[in-house]
C-alpha positions in Angstrom: 3.1 -2.0 -15.1 3.5 -3.4 -11.5 5.2 -0.1 -10.6 2.1 1.8 -11.7 -0.2 -0.5 -9.9 1.7 -0.3 -6.7 2.0 3.5 -6.9 -1.5 4.5 -7.9 -3.4 1.6 -6.2 -1.6 1.6 -2.9 1.1 4.1 -2.1 -0.5 7.2 -3.6 -4.0 6.1 -2.4 -2.7 5.6 1.2 -0.8 9.0 1.2 -3.9 10.9 0.0 -6.1 9.1 2.4 -4.0 10.3 5.2 -4.5 13.9 4.2 -8.3 13.5 4.3 -8.5 11.6 7.6 -8.8 13.6 10.8 -6.9 10.8 12.7 -3.9 11.2 10.3 -3.4 14.9 10.2 -5.3 17.4 12.3 -7.4 20.1 10.5 -4.8 22.7 11.7 -2.2 21.0 9.6 -4.3 19.8 6.7 -6.9 22.5 6.1 -9.1 20.8 3.5 -10.3 17.4 4.6 -13.2 15.8 2.8 -14.9 12.6 4.2 -16.2 11.6 0.8 -12.7 11.8 -0.7 -11.3 9.9 2.3 -13.8 7.1 1.7 -13.1 7.0 -2.0 -9.3 6.8 -1.3 -9.9 4.0 1.2 -11.8 2.0 -1.4 -9.0 2.6 -3.9 -6.4 1.4 -1.4 -8.4 -1.7 -0.6 -8.8 -2.5 -4.3 -5.2 -1.8 -5.0 -4.1 -4.1 -2.1 -6.4 -6.9 -3.3 -5.2 -6.4 -6.8 -1.5 -6.9 -5.7 -2.5 -9.9 -3.6 -4.2 -11.5 -6.6 -1.0 -10.9 -8.7 1.0 -12.8 -6.2 -1.5 -15.7 -6.4 -0.3 -16.1 -10.0 3.4 -15.6 -9.5 5.9 -15.6 -6.7 7.3 -12.0 -7.2 5.8 -8.7 -7.8 7.6 -7.7 -10.9 10.3 -10.1 -11.9 13.0 -11.9 -10.0 15.2 -9.0 -9.3 14.6 -6.2 -6.8 12.9 -3.3 -8.6 11.0 -0.1 -8.1 7.8 -2.0 -8.1 9.1 -3.9 -5.0 10.0 -0.7 -3.3 6.8 1.1 -3.9 4.6 -1.9 -3.0 6.6 -2.5 0.1 6.4 1.1 1.2 2.7 1.4 0.5 1.9 -1.8 2.3 4.1 -0.9 5.2 2.3 2.5 5.4 -1.0 0.8 5.4 0.1 -1.6 8.1 1.7 0.9 10.4 -1.2 3.3 10.2 -3.7 0.5 10.8 -6.3 2.1 8.7 -7.4 -0.8 6.7 -8.0 -4.3 8.0 -7.5 -6.7 5.1 -7.7 -10.2 6.5 -7.8 -11.7 2.9 -4.3 -10.5 1.8 -2.2 -13.4 3.0 0.0 -13.6 -0.1 0.9 -9.9 0.2 1.7 -10.3 3.9 3.9 -13.3 3.1 5.6 -11.3 0.2 6.3 -8.3 2.5 7.8 -10.6 5.2 10.0 -12.3 2.5 11.1 -9.0 0.9 11.7 -7.4 4.3 14.4 -10.0 5.0 16.4 -8.9 2.0 19.6 -7.1 2.8 18.7 -4.2 0.5 15.6 -3.5 2.7 16.7 -4.1 6.2 20.2 -2.6 5.6 
């Protein structure tokens, strides 16, 4: 369940958002960009991020105590969101803390 939430609500939404944002890909690269679709996807990413943050309010980990696909997907989606600086979400402190903690794992940082 957490894998689906992280994938649909964060990673996929951010990836698709990038395709509809002129700052992400130029019209020469991405021929069809739609501002309405971009705005919808932005809202979906914000909702997905807040949803994951609320999950972390109830438990310490995203999807169990062992490193899982949900961890990888959420970490990648959140990292994409942060690195692109598209969404400013001041109220996602639990997710920020979770990302920092997961980022310290040997399986993430190599």
